[in-house]
C-alpha positions as CSV (number, residue, x, y, z in Angstrom):
1,X,0.0,0.0,0.0
2,X,2.9,2.4,0.6
3,X,3.8,2.5,-3.1
4,X,0.1,3.1,-3.9
5,X,0.0,6.0,-1.5
6,X,3.1,7.5,-3.1
7,X,1.6,7.2,-6.5
8,X,-1.7,8.7,-5.4
9,X,0.2,11.6,-3.7
10,X,1.9,12.3,-7.1
11,X,-1.4,12.4,-8.9
12,X,-2.8,14.8,-6.3
13,X,0.4,16.9,-6.3
14,X,0.8,16.3,-2.5
15,X,3.9,15.5,-0.5
16,X,2.2,12.5,1.1
17,X,-1.1,10.8,1.4
18,X,-2.2,8.6,4.3
19,X,-4.5,5.7,4.3
20,X,-7.1,7.6,6.4
21,X,-7.0,10.8,4.3
22,X,-10.4,11.7,2.8
23,X,-10.0,12.1,-0.9
24,X,-12.4,15.0,-1.1
25,X,-10.3,16.9,1.3
26,X,-7.6,17.4,-1.3
27,X,-7.8,20.6,-3.4
28,X,-6.7,18.6,-6.4
29,X,-9.4,15.9,-6.1
30,X,-11.5,16.7,-9.1
31,X,-12.7,14.9,-12.3
32,X,-9.2,15.2,-13.9
33,X,-7.5,13.7,-10.9
34,X,-10.1,10.9,-10.9
35,X,-9.1,10.2,-14.6
36,X,-5.4,10.4,-13.7
37,X,-6.0,8.0,-10.8
38,X,-7.8,5.5,-13.1
39,X,-4.8,5.7,-15.6
40,X,-2.3,5.2,-12.8
41,X,-4.2,2.2,-11.4
42,X,-4.4,0.6,-14.9
43,X,-0.7,1.2,-15.7
44,X,0.7,0.3,-12.3
45,X,-1.6,-2.4,-11.1
46,X,-3.4,-3.7,-14.2
47,X,-6.8,-2.7,-12.5
48,X,-9.5,-0.9,-14.5
49,X,-11.9,0.9,-12.1
50,X,-14.7,3.0,-13.4
51,X,-14.9,6.7,-12.4
52,X,-18.0,5.9,-10.2
53,X,-15.9,3.3,-8.3
54,X,-13.1,5.8,-7.7
55,X,-15.5,8.5,-6.6
56,X,-17.3,6.1,-4.3
57,X,-14.1,5.7,-2.2
58,X,-14.1,8.1,0.7
59,X,-10.5,7.6,1.8
60,X,-7.2,6.6,0.2
61,X,-7.6,3.3,2.1
62,X,-11.0,2.7,0.6
63,X,-9.6,3.2,-2.9
64,X,-6.8,0.7,-2.2
65,X,-9.3,-1.9,-1.0
66,X,-11.3,-1.4,-4.2
67,X,-8.1,-2.0,-6.2
68,X,-7.4,-5.1,-4.1
69,X,-10.9,-6.4,-4.6
70,X,-10.6,-5.9,-8.4
71,X,-7.2,-7.7,-8.5
72,X,-8.6,-10.7,-6.7
73,X,-11.8,-10.9,-8.8
């Protein structure tokens, strides 16, 4: 998860993102960052989430659990 949090921080142009951080609390969390996150998840983890699935995640940890669920499906 540590690598995922680093990659998410890069997408959000933040120094760091914690598992418990609410995604909507980041100024950069908008439709473009959702698309960038989808692209990052696809290229880094081979997981294709829909925008609605990404937006449904309240925290960075929720998003990671969605990725893990897709990977094991």
